[in-house]
N, C-alpha and C positions, 0 to 999 in steps of 0.2 A: 362489519359487512356493509355493503352499499345499501343506502336507504333512499326511498322515494318519499315525496311529500305525502303527509296524511291528509286525505280529503276531510274538509270540515262539514260533517253531516249536521242536520238540524239538531240532533241530540248534543253534539259537541258545541255547536253554536250557542245553544241554551246554557250549557255548562260555562262557556267563556263569558257570556253575558252576566251570568249569576255571580261569577267569581273574579272576573278581571275587567270590570267596567268602571269608568270614572263618572258615570251618569248618576246624578242625585235627584232629589225631588225638584229642586229648582230647574234643572235642565229638562226634566220630564214635562214640567209645566210650561217651560219656554217653548217646547215643541208644540204643545196644545195651543198656546197663545198665538204662535206664528201661523198655524193652520187656520185658526179663527180669523186672523188678520188677512188671510188670502195668500200667504206664502206657499210655495210648493213644498210638499212633504219630503224634503231631502236634506240630509246632513251627514256628517261622519257619525259613526256609531260610538257607543260607550267604550268598547274594547279599543278601537282606534284612539279614542280620547285618552285612555289610560296610557297607551304606548307613547303618544305625543308628550304627555306630561312627564313621564319618566325620562324620555329622551332629552327633553329641554332642560330638565333639572340636572341630568347627568353631564350635559355640556355647559352648565352654568350660563345658560342663555339669558340675556338681558333685553336684547332688541330683536323683535320678530316682525316680519312682514307677512301679511296674509292677502292674497289676491283672490277675491271672490268670497265674501263673508255672509251673504244672504241674510239670515236673521240673527246672526251673532253667536250661534252655538259654539263653533270651534274657536271663535275669538275669545269667548269667555273661558273656555277650557284652557287655551293658551295663556291668557292673562293670569289665571290662577296659578300657573306654574312659574311665573316670573317673579323676581324680587319686587319689593314695593316701589322701587324707583325704575322698574322695567317698563317696557312699552311694546304693545302690539299695534302696528300700523296697518290698518285695514283699507283695502281698495274695493269699493263696491259701486257698481254702475248706477243704480237707481237711488235717487236722493231719499225717497220715502223708505227704502230699506235702511239707509244710513241712519235716519232718525230713529227707527225701531231698534237698531243695534245700540245706539248711544243710550236710549232709554233702558234697555235691558241690561247693559253693562253697568249702569248706575244701580239698578235694582240688585245686581249680583255683587255689588260692592267693589267692582274693579274698574269703574268708570275713569278713574285717574290714570289707568294703565292702557286705556283703549283710545286710539286716535283714528278717526274715520275720514277717508277721502271719498268724495262722490265724483263719478264720471268715468270716462274711458281710461282704464289703467295704463294702456300702452301710450296714450298721449301724455298723461300725467308723469309717467316714469321717465320719459325722454328728458324732462327738465327738472327732475326731482333730485335735490342735493341735500340729503340729511346731514346733520352735524355728527353723525356716528356711523359706524359700519354695522350691518345686520349680522346676527349670529345664525339666524334661521329664516328661510323663506318657504312659505307653504302655499302652493299653487292649487287652487280648487275652483277654477272659473271656466270660461268658455274654452272648450278643448282646442278649437282651431288656433287659438292664440298661445297655447302652452309653450311652443318653441320660441315665440317672440318674448314671452315673459322670462324665459330662461336667459336669453341674450341681454335683456334689459336689466335684470336683477343681479346677474353675475358680478358686475363691477361694484355693486353696493354691498357685497358680502365680504366679511373678513376672511383671511386665510384660516382654514380650519372650520369655517362656517358650512352650513348645509342648505341645499336647495332640495325640496321634496315636492313631488307632484302626486295628487290623489287621482283615483279612478284609473290607475295605470294598468290594470288587467282588462280595461275597456269592456266591462260587463261580460267577461268571458270570451271575448273575440280577439284579443290582442295577438294571439299566435296564428290566427287564420289569414290566409292570403285572399280569400274570397268571403264576403259577408254582405248581407243586405240590411242588417240591423245598424242603424245610426252610422252609415258608411263614412260620412264626413268626419264625425267625431272619433270613430275607431281609427281611421287613417291618421288623424291628428295625434292621437295618443301614441300610435306606432312611431310616428315621426319624432315626437318628443323623447320617447324612450331611446331611440337610436341616437338622437342628438346628445343625450346625457352619456350614453355608452361611448360615443366617439369623441367627446369633448376632451381635449388634451390636458386640461387642468382640473378635471373632476375624477375622483375615485368613486365608483358607483356600486350600488347594491340594490336589491329589490326586497321589499317586505310584503309578503302575501297576506296582508291583514285587511279585512273589509274587501274593497274592490282593488286593493293593491296600491302600494306607494313606491315610486321610483325615487331613489335618494342619491344625491351627488355631493361629495365632500370636496370643498375647494382646497386644492393643494398649494 
């Protein structure tokens, strides 16, 4: 019979966090250290982290790009899922954040797999020519630039590679035509989602985990 999505109640959310999370003691402490250092208290969750790790391992990912790394939580999660000679290339706007990411990646034992670029990702990516193609791109940065990041990273991904954007439920406003909450950011997410849907060389799907991920497979 036809089924609708099951709402994630607080009880279910707790069940998922208790049983399907990749968050360990190091990552819990990382969040605490980041808050003490003045970072905003935002990151992907443990359940999203587990999904990303399973996803990356299933596709045998070796090279991953992350746009918007903040304090390195998701970069470390990703690096842990890659082979020892793999690499996650992080783009983060603020240099002081980049230094923190490098330090914590070393503490996590994955420093050799984490490469961090400081500065405006759109400017850097215009001239960025890596010696390899990326298996996976994870976009979790300034929302108005999501569509630009899609255009800039698409040529850098191998056939069969993945582009994924986070926060693609737009905090619950993505399906609304009128909204007053974060109107610029919500509209940007809607634009990005539509760009993935309409892209002629991406097969798309949506994963309603956390605040949602839009996923495009390069054909």
